[in-house]
N, C-alpha and C positions, 0 to 999 in steps of 0.2 A: 515900774510894778506891772505884772500882768493881771487883766482882769476879764473875766468871762461873765456874761449876763445873759441870762436865758428869760424868755417870755414866749407866750402864746399858747400856753396850756389852758384847761378849762373843763367844764363838764359837756360831756356828749353822748349821746345815744349809739348804741352798738350799731356798726355798719357807718357811722359818719366820718368826718374827716377833720383833721387839724393840722396847721403848720406851724412848727416851733421856731424860734429864732433865738441865736447865740451870737450876741455882738462882742466881738474881741477888741480889747486895747493893751498896748503893751506887748503885742506880739501880732505875727502877719500869719493870718488863717491860711493863705494860699502857699505859703513857705513850709507848713508843716502839715504833719498828720493829726486829723482831727477826728473825734468820735462824738457820737450820742450814746450816754449810757441811761440807764434807769434803776431804780431801785423801788421795788414793789413792797408793803408791809410784810414784816417778817423774813425777807427774802434778801439775797446778796446783791449788790449793785453788779448790772450786766452791761456789756457793750452791746449795743443793738445796730450800730451803723458806724462805719469809719469811711473817711476819703483822705487819700493822700495828697500830697502835693503835686503829683502829677495828674491828679483827678479821677484815678481809680477809685471804686467804691466796693465795699463788702458789707454783708448783712448777717445777722443771726438768722438761723433757719426759722425762727418763730415769727419773723417781720418781713422775710424776702418776699418780695412781690406786692408789698403793701405799703412798705415805707421807703422814702427815697432821701437820700442825703444829697445837699448840694452846697455849694457857697457862692457869695457874690463879694469878688475881689475888691472891687470899688468900695462896698460898704464895710468890707472886713468882717462880713457875718457868715455864719454856717447856718443852713436851714435843715429842717427834719419834715419832708411831708409825709403825713400819716393818713392811709386812706384805709376803707373799710376794719374801721377800728373795732376792736372787741374787749370785752370786760377784762380779759386777761391782760390787755395792754395797760391798765390802770396802774399808775406809778408816778413816782417824782421824776423828771427826767433832767439830765444834766449835759453839757457840753464839757470837753477836756481836750487838751492837747495830749496825743498818746504816742506809746512807743510802737515799734513795729509788729510786737505781740499783743499790741491793745492795752498794754499798763497805762494808767492815767500818769501823768507827769507833773501836775499842777494841783493844786488845793481845789477843793470844791466850792463852786458858787452856790445861790441860795436854790437852783433849779426851779422848774416849773411843774405844777402838779397836772396830771391828766387823769381824769376821772371817766370811765365809759360805763354808762349804766345799761342793762340789760333790758 
């Protein structure tokens, strides 16, 4: 059974930083395309960052240059370093295994709430 557990969210002022973690069990993150998604109140869930098994990364335009996705193969964990946070980044953040097109392939975990105050 695959389980993804997100953590690291919190309340931060605009301009601050957070690092989110996604610990995986039942799947190997280094062997899969993984992604961080977010869902803000009243909005659709969106893919904000992805990493391939080869280590290539891609980002939504809204976070490019501010967010960095990475992974620790030994810990089977995917990270999202978020810098220069803005109030618009406020959302629940989720990780998931994803397809080439970014479609999430697993059920959703509980996510981790990120709130950025102005």
